[in-house]
N, CA, C, O and the ligand as a Tripos MOL2 file, in Angstrom:
@<TRIPOS>MOLECULE
protein
  309   307    78     0     0
PROTEIN
NO_CHARGES

@<TRIPOS>ATOM
      1 N          -4.7380  -38.0400  -19.2690 N.3       1 MET1
      2 CA         -5.0000  -36.8900  -20.1970 C.3       1 MET1
      3 C          -5.5250  -35.7450  -19.1430 C.2       1 MET1
      4 O          -5.3450  -34.5490  -19.3740 O.2       1 MET1
      5 N          -6.2150  -36.2400  -17.9230 N.am      2 VAL2
      6 CA         -6.6480  -35.3120  -16.9100 C.3       2 VAL2
      7 C          -5.5450  -34.7490  -16.3610 C.2       2 VAL2
      8 O          -5.5570  -33.5350  -16.1600 O.2       2 VAL2
      9 N          -4.5690  -35.4120  -16.0710 N.am      3 LEU3
     10 CA         -3.3180  -34.8360  -15.2380 C.3       3 LEU3
     11 C          -2.6750  -33.8130  -16.2260 C.2       3 LEU3
     12 O          -2.3310  -32.7000  -15.8280 O.2       3 LEU3
     13 N          -2.5200  -34.2130  -17.5280 N.am      4 THR4
     14 CA         -1.9990  -33.2420  -18.4210 C.3       4 THR4
     15 C          -2.6250  -31.8990  -18.5490 C.2       4 THR4
     16 O          -1.9950  -30.8420  -18.5990 O.2       4 THR4
     17 N          -4.1860  -32.0570  -18.6070 N.am      5 LEU5
     18 CA         -4.6760  -30.9630  -18.6040 C.3       5 LEU5
     19 C          -4.4990  -30.1410  -17.4730 C.2       5 LEU5
     20 O          -4.3030  -28.9360  -17.6320 O.2       5 LEU5
     21 N          -4.5490  -30.7080  -16.2110 N.am      6 LYS6
     22 CA         -4.2260  -30.0540  -14.9000 C.3       6 LYS6
     23 C          -2.8130  -29.3270  -14.9800 C.2       6 LYS6
     24 O          -2.6950  -28.2100  -14.4770 O.2       6 LYS6
     25 N          -1.7570  -29.9410  -15.5990 N.am      7 LEU7
     26 CA         -0.5640  -29.2700  -15.4030 C.3       7 LEU7
     27 C          -0.5310  -28.1900  -16.6610 C.2       7 LEU7
     28 O           0.2810  -27.2700  -16.5670 O.2       7 LEU7
     29 N          -1.2110  -28.2480  -17.6000 N.am      8 ASN8
     30 CA         -1.1290  -27.3520  -18.6610 C.3       8 ASN8
     31 C          -1.9700  -26.0070  -17.8900 C.2       8 ASN8
     32 O          -1.5750  -24.8500  -18.0340 O.2       8 ASN8
     33 N          -3.0200  -26.3230  -17.1690 N.am      9 ALA9
     34 CA         -3.7090  -25.1070  -16.6450 C.3       9 ALA9
     35 C          -2.6070  -24.6260  -15.5780 C.2       9 ALA9
     36 O          -2.4120  -23.4110  -15.5410 O.2       9 ALA9
     37 N          -1.9100  -25.3900  -14.7590 N.am     10 ARG10
     38 CA         -1.2600  -24.6520  -13.8170 C.3      10 ARG10
     39 C          -0.2880  -24.0220  -14.5040 C.2      10 ARG10
     40 O          -0.1750  -22.8630  -14.1020 O.2      10 ARG10
     41 N           0.5950  -24.3430  -15.5260 N.am     11 GLU11
     42 CA          1.5380  -23.8070  -16.2690 C.3      11 GLU11
     43 C           1.0570  -22.3060  -16.7410 C.2      11 GLU11
     44 O           1.7110  -21.2730  -16.6040 O.2      11 GLU11
     45 N          -0.3200  -22.4480  -17.3620 N.am     12 GLU12
     46 CA         -0.9810  -21.3210  -17.9010 C.3      12 GLU12
     47 C          -1.0100  -20.3550  -16.7840 C.2      12 GLU12
     48 O          -0.5140  -19.2460  -16.9780 O.2      12 GLU12
     49 N          -1.5490  -20.6520  -15.5960 N.am     13 ILE13
     50 CA         -1.8770  -19.8480  -14.5030 C.3      13 ILE13
     51 C          -0.5810  -19.2520  -13.9580 C.2      13 ILE13
     52 O          -0.5960  -18.1070  -13.5070 O.2      13 ILE13
     53 N           0.6120  -20.0240  -13.9810 N.am     14 GLN14
     54 CA          1.7880  -19.5510  -13.4370 C.3      14 GLN14
     55 C           2.4370  -18.4690  -14.4210 C.2      14 GLN14
     56 O           3.0690  -17.4940  -14.0150 O.2      14 GLN14
     57 N           2.2330  -18.7210  -15.5750 N.am     15 THR15
     58 CA          2.6330  -17.7180  -16.6600 C.3      15 THR15
     59 C           1.8330  -16.4800  -16.4680 C.2      15 THR15
     60 O           2.3820  -15.3870  -16.6020 O.2      15 THR15
     61 N           0.5330  -16.5780  -16.1540 N.am     16 GLN16
     62 CA         -0.1250  -15.3330  -16.2180 C.3      16 GLN16
     63 C           0.1670  -14.5650  -14.9550 C.2      16 GLN16
     64 O           0.3670  -13.3520  -15.0020 O.2      16 GLN16
     65 N           0.1970  -15.2780  -13.7710 N.am     17 ARG17
     66 CA          0.6600  -14.8300  -12.6250 C.3      17 ARG17
     67 C           1.9820  -13.9650  -12.6330 C.2      17 ARG17
     68 O           2.0110  -12.7930  -12.2580 O.2      17 ARG17
     69 N           3.0210  -14.6360  -13.0780 N.am     18 ALA18
     70 CA          4.2800  -14.0010  -13.3950 C.3      18 ALA18
     71 C           4.0230  -12.5700  -14.0200 C.2      18 ALA18
     72 O           4.4600  -11.4840  -13.6370 O.2      18 ALA18
     73 N           3.1200  -12.8940  -15.1830 N.am     19 HIS19
     74 CA          3.1060  -11.4840  -16.0030 C.3      19 HIS19
     75 C           2.3600  -10.3710  -15.0890 C.2      19 HIS19
     76 O           2.7890   -9.2180  -15.0370 O.2      19 HIS19
     77 N           1.3770  -10.7370  -14.4740 N.am     20 ILE20
     78 CA          0.5780   -9.7790  -13.6700 C.3      20 ILE20
     79 C           1.4690   -9.2320  -12.5220 C.2      20 ILE20
     80 O           1.3310   -8.0580  -12.1770 O.2      20 ILE20
     81 N           2.4080  -10.0670  -11.8980 N.am     21 GLU21
     82 CA          3.3910   -9.6200  -10.8820 C.3      21 GLU21
     83 C           4.3970   -8.6740  -11.4400 C.2      21 GLU21
     84 O           4.8140   -7.7290  -10.7700 O.2      21 GLU21
     85 N           4.7700   -8.9010  -12.5820 N.am     22 ALA22
     86 CA          5.8070   -8.0440  -13.3250 C.3      22 ALA22
     87 C           4.9540   -6.4610  -13.5130 C.2      22 ALA22
     88 O           5.4270   -5.3830  -13.1550 O.2      22 ALA22
     89 N           3.7910   -6.6380  -14.0710 N.am     23 GLN23
     90 CA          2.9850   -5.4570  -14.2010 C.3      23 GLN23
     91 C           3.0400   -4.8110  -12.9350 C.2      23 GLN23
     92 O           3.5820   -3.7050  -12.9180 O.2      23 GLN23
     93 N           2.5710   -5.2950  -11.8250 N.am     24 TYR24
     94 CA          2.2260   -4.7150  -10.6280 C.3      24 TYR24
     95 C           3.6730   -4.0400  -10.1920 C.2      24 TYR24
     96 O           3.6350   -2.9000   -9.7280 O.2      24 TYR24
     97 N           4.9960   -4.7340  -10.3340 N.am     25 GLU25
     98 CA          6.1890   -4.3100   -9.8260 C.3      25 GLU25
     99 C           6.1930   -2.6580  -10.7070 C.2      25 GLU25
    100 O           6.4500   -1.5910  -10.1500 O.2      25 GLU25
    101 N           5.9060   -2.7950  -11.9020 N.am     26 VAL26
    102 CA          6.1820   -1.5050  -12.6170 C.3      26 VAL26
    103 C           5.0800   -0.3180  -11.9240 C.2      26 VAL26
    104 O           5.3800    0.8020  -11.5110 O.2      26 VAL26
    105 N           4.0320   -0.8200  -11.9460 N.am     27 LEU27
    106 CA          2.8620    0.0780  -11.3820 C.3      27 LEU27
    107 C           3.2810    0.6910   -9.9700 C.2      27 LEU27
    108 O           3.2190    1.8930   -9.7140 O.2      27 LEU27
    109 N           3.7450   -0.3610   -9.0330 N.am     28 ALA28
    110 CA          4.1190    0.1700   -7.8230 C.3      28 ALA28
    111 C           5.3270    1.2000   -7.6060 C.2      28 ALA28
    112 O           5.4010    2.0270   -6.6970 O.2      28 ALA28
    113 N           6.2680    0.9770   -8.6370 N.am     29 MET29
    114 CA          7.3190    1.8370   -8.8680 C.3      29 MET29
    115 C           7.0020    3.3590   -9.4050 C.2      29 MET29
    116 O           7.6620    4.3700   -9.1650 O.2      29 MET29
    117 N           5.8220    3.2430  -10.1910 N.am     30 GLU30
    118 CA          5.3910    4.3730  -10.8200 C.3      30 GLU30
    119 C           4.5010    5.1930   -9.6710 C.2      30 GLU30
    120 O           4.6010    6.4100   -9.5110 O.2      30 GLU30
    121 N           3.6940    4.4110   -8.9670 N.am     31 GLU31
    122 CA          3.0620    5.0730   -7.7100 C.3      31 GLU31
    123 C           4.1580    5.6530   -6.8040 C.2      31 GLU31
    124 O           4.2500    6.8750   -6.6860 O.2      31 GLU31
    125 N           4.9860    4.8290   -6.1640 N.am     32 ALA32
    126 CA          6.1150    5.2600   -5.5140 C.3      32 ALA32
    127 C           6.6160    6.7750   -5.8240 C.2      32 ALA32
    128 O           6.7090    7.7120   -5.0310 O.2      32 ALA32
    129 N           6.9310    6.7330   -7.3100 N.am     33 ALA33
    130 CA          7.5200    7.9100   -7.8610 C.3      33 ALA33
    131 C           6.6430    9.1750   -7.8410 C.2      33 ALA33
    132 O           7.0820   10.3110   -7.6620 O.2      33 ALA33
    133 N           5.3690    8.8520   -8.0410 N.am     34 LEU34
    134 CA          4.3120    9.8540   -8.0100 C.3      34 LEU34
    135 C           4.0520   10.3870   -6.4640 C.2      34 LEU34
    136 O           3.4830   11.4710   -6.3300 O.2      34 LEU34
    137 N           4.4170    9.7180   -5.4170 N.am     35 LYS35
    138 CA          4.0860   10.1480   -4.3280 C.3      35 LYS35
    139 C           5.3310   10.8640   -3.9230 C.2      35 LYS35
    140 O           5.2310   11.6060   -2.9460 O.2      35 LYS35
    141 N           6.5970   10.7520   -4.5730 N.am     36 ILE36
    142 CA          7.7490   11.5740   -4.1870 C.3      36 ILE36
    143 C           7.7510   12.7390   -4.8420 C.2      36 ILE36
    144 O           8.3150   13.7540   -4.4340 O.2      36 ILE36
    145 N           7.0310   12.6240   -6.0280 N.am     37 LEU37
    146 CA          6.9820   14.0570   -6.7900 C.3      37 LEU37
    147 C           6.0280   15.0290   -6.2080 C.2      37 LEU37
    148 O           6.3150   16.2250   -6.1630 O.2      37 LEU37
    149 N           4.7630   14.5060   -5.7040 N.am     38 CYS38
    150 CA          3.5440   15.3550   -5.1250 C.3      38 CYS38
    151 C           4.1340   16.1430   -3.9960 C.2      38 CYS38
    152 O           4.9220   15.6320   -3.2000 O.2      38 CYS38
    153 N           3.7510   17.3750   -3.9340 N.am     39 THR39
    154 CA          3.9000   18.2280   -2.7550 C.3      39 THR39
    155 C           2.8920   18.2840   -1.8260 C.2      39 THR39
    156 O           3.0230   19.0510   -0.8720 O.2      39 THR39
    157 N           1.7520   17.4990   -1.9530 N.am     40 HIS40
    158 CA          0.8040   17.1260   -1.0820 C.3      40 HIS40
    159 C           0.1290   18.6100   -0.6400 C.2      40 HIS40
    160 O           0.1550   18.9860    0.5320 O.2      40 HIS40
    161 N          -0.5070   19.4410   -1.7740 N.am     41 PRO41
    162 CA         -0.9180   20.6320   -1.3090 C.3      41 PRO41
    163 C          -2.1950   20.5690   -0.6950 C.2      41 PRO41
    164 O          -2.4910   21.5260    0.0210 O.2      41 PRO41
    165 N          -3.0010   19.6620   -0.8190 N.am     42 ALA42
    166 CA         -4.3130   19.6260    0.1190 C.3      42 ALA42
    167 C          -4.3330   18.5620    1.0190 C.2      42 ALA42
    168 O          -5.3610   17.8990    1.1570 O.2      42 ALA42
    169 N          -3.1880   18.2920    1.7260 N.am     43 VAL43
    170 CA         -3.0560   17.1180    2.6230 C.3      43 VAL43
    171 C          -3.9740   17.3080    3.6610 C.2      43 VAL43
    172 O          -4.0450   18.4040    4.2160 O.2      43 VAL43
    173 N          -4.7230   16.3160    4.0050 N.am     44 GLU44
    174 CA         -5.8410   16.3170    5.1640 C.3      44 GLU44
    175 C          -4.9440   15.8660    6.3520 C.2      44 GLU44
    176 O          -4.0670   15.0070    6.2600 O.2      44 GLU44
    177 N          -5.2900   16.5890    7.5430 N.am     45 LYS45
    178 CA         -4.8180   16.2780    8.6750 C.3      45 LYS45
    179 C          -5.8350   15.8890    9.9580 C.2      45 LYS45
    180 O          -6.7780   16.5900   10.3220 O.2      45 LYS45
    181 N          -5.4960   14.8250   10.4590 N.am     46 LYS46
    182 CA         -6.5320   14.2930   11.4610 C.3      46 LYS46
    183 C          -5.7600   13.8210   12.7720 C.2      46 LYS46
    184 O          -4.8730   12.9680   12.8180 O.2      46 LYS46
    185 N          -6.2080   14.4460   13.6680 N.am     47 TYR47
    186 CA         -5.6160   14.1680   14.9640 C.3      47 TYR47
    187 C          -6.2020   12.7960   15.7550 C.2      47 TYR47
    188 O          -7.4100   12.5840   15.8640 O.2      47 TYR47
    189 N          -5.2790   12.0000   16.2300 N.am     48 ASP48
    190 CA         -5.7660   10.7190   16.7540 C.3      48 ASP48
    191 C          -4.8780   10.4580   18.0770 C.2      48 ASP48
    192 O          -3.9500   11.1610   18.4760 O.2      48 ASP48
    193 N          -5.3680    9.3150   18.6420 N.am     49 GLY49
    194 CA         -4.4100    8.8630   19.6140 C.3      49 GLY49
    195 C          -5.2110    7.6190   20.4500 C.2      49 GLY49
    196 O          -6.3930    7.3780   20.2020 O.2      49 GLY49
    197 N          -4.5190    6.9290   21.3650 N.am     50 ASP50
    198 CA         -4.9820    6.1580   22.3180 C.3      50 ASP50
    199 C          -4.8080    6.4060   23.7180 C.2      50 ASP50
    200 O          -3.8700    7.0900   24.1270 O.2      50 ASP50
    201 N          -5.7650    5.8240   24.5680 N.am     51 GLY51
    202 CA         -5.8750    6.4160   25.8060 C.3      51 GLY51
    203 C          -4.7790    5.6740   26.6800 C.2      51 GLY51
    204 O          -4.7890    5.8600   27.8970 O.2      51 GLY51
    205 N          -3.7970    4.8070   26.0800 N.am     52 GLY52
    206 CA         -2.8800    4.2150   26.9590 C.3      52 GLY52
    207 C          -3.3220    3.0140   27.7510 C.2      52 GLY52
    208 O          -4.4440    2.5720   27.5040 O.2      52 GLY52
    209 N          -2.5920    2.4350   28.6620 N.am     53 SER53
    210 CA         -2.9620    1.4820   29.5320 C.3      53 SER53
    211 C          -2.2730    1.6870   30.7130 C.2      53 SER53
    212 O          -1.4920    2.6270   30.8620 O.2      53 SER53
    213 N          -2.5540    0.7390   31.6840 N.am     54 TYR54
    214 CA         -1.9560    0.7350   32.9960 C.3      54 TYR54
    215 C          -0.3280    0.7540   32.9750 C.2      54 TYR54
    216 O           0.3460    1.3330   33.8270 O.2      54 TYR54
    217 N           0.2180    0.0040   31.8280 N.am     55 TYR55
    218 CA          1.6310    0.2070   31.5960 C.3      55 TYR55
    219 C           2.2250    0.9960   30.6100 C.2      55 TYR55
    220 O           3.4520    1.0630   30.5340 O.2      55 TYR55
    221 N           1.3450    1.7180   29.6990 N.am     56 ASP56
    222 CA          1.8190    2.5360   28.7040 C.3      56 ASP56
    223 C           1.0420    3.7180   28.8010 C.2      56 ASP56
    224 O          -0.1840    3.6980   28.9090 O.2      56 ASP56
    225 N           1.8310    4.9010   28.7610 N.am     57 PRO57
    226 CA          0.9910    6.2750   28.7750 C.3      57 PRO57
    227 C           0.1260    6.5310   27.4630 C.2      57 PRO57
    228 O           0.2340    5.7430   26.5230 O.2      57 PRO57
    229 N          -0.5980    7.4540   27.4010 N.am     58 PRO58
    230 CA         -1.4260    7.6180   26.1380 C.3      58 PRO58
    231 C          -0.5190    8.2060   25.1740 C.2      58 PRO58
    232 O           0.3490    9.0310   25.4570 O.2      58 PRO58
    233 N          -0.7970    7.6740   23.8580 N.am     59 THR59
    234 CA         -0.0490    8.2930   22.7460 C.3      59 THR59
    235 C          -0.8500    9.1300   21.8780 C.2      59 THR59
    236 O          -2.0460    8.8590   21.7730 O.2      59 THR59
    237 N          -0.3660   10.1000   21.2460 N.am     60 TYR60
    238 CA         -1.2150   11.0280   20.3780 C.3      60 TYR60
    239 C          -0.2290   11.2150   19.0800 C.2      60 TYR60
    240 O           0.9910   11.3770   19.1080 O.2      60 TYR60
    241 N          -1.0580   11.1510   17.9770 N.am     61 TRP61
    242 CA         -0.3580   11.1170   16.6300 C.3      61 TRP61
    243 C          -1.3670   12.1540   15.7070 C.2      61 TRP61
    244 O          -2.5020   12.5510   15.9730 O.2      61 TRP61
    245 N          -0.6840   12.3730   14.7700 N.am     62 ILE62
    246 CA         -1.6460   12.8370   13.5870 C.3      62 ILE62
    247 C          -1.3710   12.0920   12.4330 C.2      62 ILE62
    248 O          -0.2360   11.7460   12.1050 O.2      62 ILE62
    249 N          -2.6540   11.7790   11.6620 N.am     63 ASN63
    250 CA         -2.5870   10.8990   10.4550 C.3      63 ASN63
    251 C          -2.7280   12.0510    9.2890 C.2      63 ASN63
    252 O          -3.6000   12.9190    9.3070 O.2      63 ASN63
    253 N          -1.8030   11.9220    8.3550 N.am     64 TRP64
    254 CA         -1.7630   12.8130    7.1930 C.3      64 TRP64
    255 C          -2.3010   12.2000    5.7700 C.2      64 TRP64
    256 O          -1.5460   11.3020    5.3960 O.2      64 TRP64
    257 N          -3.1660   12.3830    5.0600 N.am     65 THR65
    258 CA         -3.7080   11.8000    4.0490 C.3      65 THR65
    259 C          -3.5670   12.6980    2.8370 C.2      65 THR65
    260 O          -4.2150   13.7390    2.9530 O.2      65 THR65
    261 N          -2.7920   12.5520    1.5370 N.am     66 CYS66
    262 CA         -3.0190   13.3800    0.4880 C.3      66 CYS66
    263 C          -4.0190   12.7620   -0.5570 C.2      66 CYS66
    264 O          -3.9130   11.6880   -1.1490 O.2      66 CYS66
    265 N          -4.9230   13.6190   -0.6300 N.am     67 PRO67
    266 CA         -6.3040   13.1570   -1.5140 C.3      67 PRO67
    267 C          -5.5840   13.0290   -3.1580 C.2      67 PRO67
    268 O          -6.1520   12.3700   -4.0280 O.2      67 PRO67
    269 N          -4.4810   13.6410   -3.3740 N.am     68 ASP68
    270 CA         -3.9330   13.6100   -4.6920 C.3      68 ASP68
    271 C          -3.3030   12.2840   -5.0410 C.2      68 ASP68
    272 O          -3.7210   11.5110   -5.9040 O.2      68 ASP68
    273 N          -2.2770   12.1180   -4.2900 N.am     69 CYS69
    274 CA         -1.2830   10.7720   -4.6760 C.3      69 CYS69
    275 C          -1.6040    9.6620   -3.7670 C.2      69 CYS69
    276 O          -1.1050    8.5500   -3.9430 O.2      69 CYS69
    277 N          -2.4000    9.9070   -2.8190 N.am     70 GLY70
    278 CA         -2.7610    8.8510   -1.9720 C.3      70 GLY70
    279 C          -1.8910    8.4310   -0.8810 C.2      70 GLY70
    280 O          -2.1240    7.4370   -0.1930 O.2      70 GLY70
    281 N          -0.7760    9.2800   -0.7140 N.am     71 LYS71
    282 CA          0.2230    8.9400    0.2890 C.3      71 LYS71
    283 C          -0.4860    9.0520    1.8660 C.2      71 LYS71
    284 O          -1.2770    9.9550    2.1380 O.2      71 LYS71
    285 N          -0.1660    8.2310    2.6310 N.am     72 ARG72
    286 CA         -0.6940    8.4620    4.0210 C.3      72 ARG72
    287 C           0.5970    8.1140    5.0290 C.2      72 ARG72
    288 O           1.3320    7.1320    4.9230 O.2      72 ARG72
    289 N           0.6720    9.0520    5.9190 N.am     73 TRP73
    290 CA          1.5780    8.8190    7.1370 C.3      73 TRP73
    291 C           1.4460    9.4450    8.1460 C.2      73 TRP73
    292 O           0.7740   10.4740    8.0720 O.2      73 TRP73
    293 N           2.0340    9.0560    9.4440 N.am     74 THR74
    294 CA          1.7230    9.8230   10.5980 C.3      74 THR74
    295 C           2.8670   10.3240   11.2350 C.2      74 THR74
    296 O           3.9740    9.7970   11.1190 O.2      74 THR74
    297 N           2.6180   11.4090   11.9610 N.am     75 THR75
    298 CA          3.6910   12.0520   12.8270 C.3      75 THR75
    299 C           3.2930   12.2020   14.2840 C.2      75 THR75
    300 O           2.0770   12.2520   14.4710 O.2      75 THR75
    301 N           4.0590   12.2810   15.3330 N.am     76 PRO76
    302 CA          3.5020   12.4720   16.6590 C.3      76 PRO76
    303 C           3.2370   13.7780   16.7840 C.2      76 PRO76
    304 O           3.7580   14.7080   16.1690 O.2      76 PRO76
    305 N           2.1500   13.8170   17.8570 N.am     77 GLN77
    306 CA          1.8970   15.1760   18.1180 C.3      77 GLN77
    307 C           2.6090   16.0260   18.9450 C.2      77 GLN77
    308 O           2.2600   17.2000   19.0710 O.2      77 GLN77
    309 ZN          0.3570   13.8130   -2.3940 Zn       78 ZN78
@<TRIPOS>BOND
     1     1     2 1
     2     2     3 1
     3     3     4 2
     4     3     5 am
     5     5     6 1
     6     6     7 1
     7     7     8 2
     8     7     9 am
     9     9    10 1
    10    10    11 1
    11    11    12 2
    12    11    13 am
    13    13    14 1
    14    14    15 1
    15    15    16 2
    16    15    17 am
    17    17    18 1
    18    18    19 1
    19    19    20 2
    20    19    21 am
    21    21    22 1
    22    22    23 1
    23    23    24 2
    24    23    25 am
    25    25    26 1
    26    26    27 1
    27    27    28 2
    28    27    29 am
    29    29    30 1
    30    30    31 1
    31    31    32 2
    32    31    33 am
    33    33    34 1
    34    34    35 1
    35    35    36 2
    36    35    37 am
    37    37    38 1
    38    38    39 1
    39    39    40 2
    40    39    41 am
    41    41    42 1
    42    42    43 1
    43    43    44 2
    44    43    45 am
    45    45    46 1
    46    46    47 1
    47    47    48 2
    48    47    49 am
    49    49    50 1
    50    50    51 1
    51    51    52 2
    52    51    53 am
    53    53    54 1
    54    54    55 1
    55    55    56 2
    56    55    57 am
    57    57    58 1
    58    58    59 1
    59    59    60 2
    60    59    61 am
    61    61    62 1
    62    62    63 1
    63    63    64 2
    64    63    65 am
    65    65    66 1
    66    66    67 1
    67    67    68 2
    68    67    69 am
    69    69    70 1
    70    70    71 1
    71    71    72 2
    72    71    73 am
    73    73    74 1
    74    74    75 1
    75    75    76 2
    76    75    77 am
    77    77    78 1
    78    78    79 1
    79    79    80 2
    80    79    81 am
    81    81    82 1
    82    82    83 1
    83    83    84 2
    84    83    85 am
    85    85    86 1
    86    86    87 1
    87    87    88 2
    88    87    89 am
    89    89    90 1
    90    90    91 1
    91    91    92 2
    92    91    93 am
    93    93    94 1
    94    94    95 1
    95    95    96 2
    96    95    97 am
    97    97    98 1
    98    98    99 1
    99    99   100 2
   100    99   101 am
   101   101   102 1
   102   102   103 1
   103   103   104 2
   104   103   105 am
   105   105   106 1
   106   106   107 1
   107   107   108 2
   108   107   109 am
   109   109   110 1
   110   110   111 1
   111   111   112 2
   112   111   113 am
   113   113   114 1
   114   114   115 1
   115   115   116 2
   116   115   117 am
   117   117   118 1
   118   118   119 1
   119   119   120 2
   120   119   121 am
   121   121   122 1
   122   122   123 1
   123   123   124 2
   124   123   125 am
   125   125   126 1
   126   126   127 1
   127   127   128 2
   128   127   129 am
   129   129   130 1
   130   130   131 1
   131   131   132 2
   132   131   133 am
   133   133   134 1
   134   134   135 1
   135   135   136 2
   136   135   137 am
   137   137   138 1
   138   138   139 1
   139   139   140 2
   140   139   141 am
   141   141   142 1
   142   142   143 1
   143   143   144 2
   144   143   145 am
   145   145   146 1
   146   146   147 1
   147   147   148 2
   148   147   149 am
   149   149   150 1
   150   150   151 1
   151   151   152 2
   152   151   153 am
   153   153   154 1
   154   154   155 1
   155   155   156 2
   156   155   157 am
   157   157   158 1
   158   158   159 1
   159   159   160 2
   160   159   161 am
   161   161   162 1
   162   162   163 1
   163   163   164 2
   164   163   165 am
   165   165   166 1
   166   166   167 1
   167   167   168 2
   168   167   169 am
   169   169   170 1
   170   170   171 1
   171   171   172 2
   172   171   173 am
   173   173   174 1
   174   174   175 1
   175   175   176 2
   176   175   177 am
   177   177   178 1
   178   178   179 1
   179   179   180 2
   180   179   181 am
   181   181   182 1
   182   182   183 1
   183   183   184 2
   184   183   185 am
   185   185   186 1
   186   186   187 1
   187   187   188 2
   188   187   189 am
   189   189   190 1
   190   190   191 1
   191   191   192 2
   192   191   193 am
   193   193   194 1
   194   194   195 1
   195   195   196 2
   196   195   197 am
   197   197   198 1
   198   198   199 1
   199   199   200 2
   200   199   201 am
   201   201   202 1
   202   202   203 1
   203   203   204 2
   204   203   205 am
   205   205   206 1
   206   206   207 1
   207   207   208 2
   208   207   209 am
   209   209   210 1
   210   210   211 1
   211   211   212 2
   212   211   213 am
   213   213   214 1
   214   214   215 1
   215   215   216 2
   216   215   217 am
   217   217   218 1
   218   218   219 1
   219   219   220 2
   220   219   221 am
   221   221   222 1
   222   222   223 1
   223   223   224 2
   224   223   225 am
   225   225   226 1
   226   226   227 1
   227   227   228 2
   228   227   229 am
   229   229   230 1
   230   230   231 1
   231   231   232 2
   232   231   233 am
   233   233   234 1
   234   234   235 1
   235   235   236 2
   236   235   237 am
   237   237   238 1
   238   238   239 1
   239   239   240 2
   240   239   241 am
   241   241   242 1
   242   242   243 1
   243   243   244 2
   244   243   245 am
   245   245   246 1
   246   246   247 1
   247   247   248 2
   248   247   249 am
   249   249   250 1
   250   250   251 1
   251   251   252 2
   252   251   253 am
   253   253   254 1
   254   254   255 1
   255   255   256 2
   256   255   257 am
   257   257   258 1
   258   258   259 1
   259   259   260 2
   260   259   261 am
   261   261   262 1
   262   262   263 1
   263   263   264 2
   264   263   265 am
   265   265   266 1
   266   266   267 1
   267   267   268 2
   268   267   269 am
   269   269   270 1
   270   270   271 1
   271   271   272 2
   272   271   273 am
   273   273   274 1
   274   274   275 1
   275   275   276 2
   276   275   277 am
   277   277   278 1
   278   278   279 1
   279   279   280 2
   280   279   281 am
   281   281   282 1
   282   282   283 1
   283   283   284 2
   284   283   285 am
   285   285   286 1
   286   286   287 1
   287   287   288 2
   288   287   289 am
   289   289   290 1
   290   290   291 1
   291   291   292 2
   292   291   293 am
   293   293   294 1
   294   294   295 1
   295   295   296 2
   296   295   297 am
   297   297   298 1
   298   298   299 1
   299   299   300 2
   300   299   301 am
   301   301   302 1
   302   302   303 1
   303   303   304 2
   304   303   305 am
   305   305   306 1
   306   306   307 1
   307   307   308 2
@<TRIPOS>SUBSTRUCTURE
     1 MET1         2 RESIDUE 1 A MET
     2 VAL2         6 RESIDUE 1 A VAL
     3 LEU3        10 RESIDUE 1 A LEU
     4 THR4        14 RESIDUE 1 A THR
     5 LEU5        18 RESIDUE 1 A LEU
     6 LYS6        22 RESIDUE 1 A LYS
     7 LEU7        26 RESIDUE 1 A LEU
     8 ASN8        30 RESIDUE 1 A ASN
     9 ALA9        34 RESIDUE 1 A ALA
    10 ARG10       38 RESIDUE 1 A ARG
    11 GLU11       42 RESIDUE 1 A GLU
    12 GLU12       46 RESIDUE 1 A GLU
    13 ILE13       50 RESIDUE 1 A ILE
    14 GLN14       54 RESIDUE 1 A GLN
    15 THR15       58 RESIDUE 1 A THR
    16 GLN16       62 RESIDUE 1 A GLN
    17 ARG17       66 RESIDUE 1 A ARG
    18 ALA18       70 RESIDUE 1 A ALA
    19 HIS19       74 RESIDUE 1 A HIS
    20 ILE20       78 RESIDUE 1 A ILE
    21 GLU21       82 RESIDUE 1 A GLU
    22 ALA22       86 RESIDUE 1 A ALA
    23 GLN23       90 RESIDUE 1 A GLN
    24 TYR24       94 RESIDUE 1 A TYR
    25 GLU25       98 RESIDUE 1 A GLU
    26 VAL26      102 RESIDUE 1 A VAL
    27 LEU27      106 RESIDUE 1 A LEU
    28 ALA28      110 RESIDUE 1 A ALA
    29 MET29      114 RESIDUE 1 A MET
    30 GLU30      118 RESIDUE 1 A GLU
    31 GLU31      122 RESIDUE 1 A GLU
    32 ALA32      126 RESIDUE 1 A ALA
    33 ALA33      130 RESIDUE 1 A ALA
    34 LEU34      134 RESIDUE 1 A LEU
    35 LYS35      138 RESIDUE 1 A LYS
    36 ILE36      142 RESIDUE 1 A ILE
    37 LEU37      146 RESIDUE 1 A LEU
    38 CYS38      150 RESIDUE 1 A CYS
    39 THR39      154 RESIDUE 1 A THR
    40 HIS40      158 RESIDUE 1 A HIS
    41 PRO41      162 RESIDUE 1 A PRO
    42 ALA42      166 RESIDUE 1 A ALA
    43 VAL43      170 RESIDUE 1 A VAL
    44 GLU44      174 RESIDUE 1 A GLU
    45 LYS45      178 RESIDUE 1 A LYS
    46 LYS46      182 RESIDUE 1 A LYS
    47 TYR47      186 RESIDUE 1 A TYR
    48 ASP48      190 RESIDUE 1 A ASP
    49 GLY49      194 RESIDUE 1 A GLY
    50 ASP50      198 RESIDUE 1 A ASP
    51 GLY51      202 RESIDUE 1 A GLY
    52 GLY52      206 RESIDUE 1 A GLY
    53 SER53      210 RESIDUE 1 A SER
    54 TYR54      214 RESIDUE 1 A TYR
    55 TYR55      218 RESIDUE 1 A TYR
    56 ASP56      222 RESIDUE 1 A ASP
    57 PRO57      226 RESIDUE 1 A PRO
    58 PRO58      230 RESIDUE 1 A PRO
    59 THR59      234 RESIDUE 1 A THR
    60 TYR60      238 RESIDUE 1 A TYR
    61 TRP61      242 RESIDUE 1 A TRP
    62 ILE62      246 RESIDUE 1 A ILE
    63 ASN63      250 RESIDUE 1 A ASN
    64 TRP64      254 RESIDUE 1 A TRP
    65 THR65      258 RESIDUE 1 A THR
    66 CYS66      262 RESIDUE 1 A CYS
    67 PRO67      266 RESIDUE 1 A PRO
    68 ASP68      270 RESIDUE 1 A ASP
    69 CYS69      274 RESIDUE 1 A CYS
    70 GLY70      278 RESIDUE 1 A GLY
    71 LYS71      282 RESIDUE 1 A LYS
    72 ARG72      286 RESIDUE 1 A ARG
    73 TRP73      290 RESIDUE 1 A TRP
    74 THR74      294 RESIDUE 1 A THR
    75 THR75      298 RESIDUE 1 A THR
    76 PRO76      302 RESIDUE 1 A PRO
    77 GLN77      306 RESIDUE 1 A GLN
    78 ZN78       309 GROUP 0 **** ****
């Protein structure tokens, strides 16, 4: 009986998880489409970089963040 209950609980959790993951996939596609449609009119620009090391020269880049759609990306300076 205990084993049966555990199996049922597992099946229920697996079903719920599959349902949640399917919803997440739809939401992720909608979010991706939104980021493509947005023209990022209020994009925030932040200069960043690291000091490099003995082997690597310093690297500088710009962090871009759109407060409207949430897209984040970087470009070299
Ligand atoms: Zn945007």
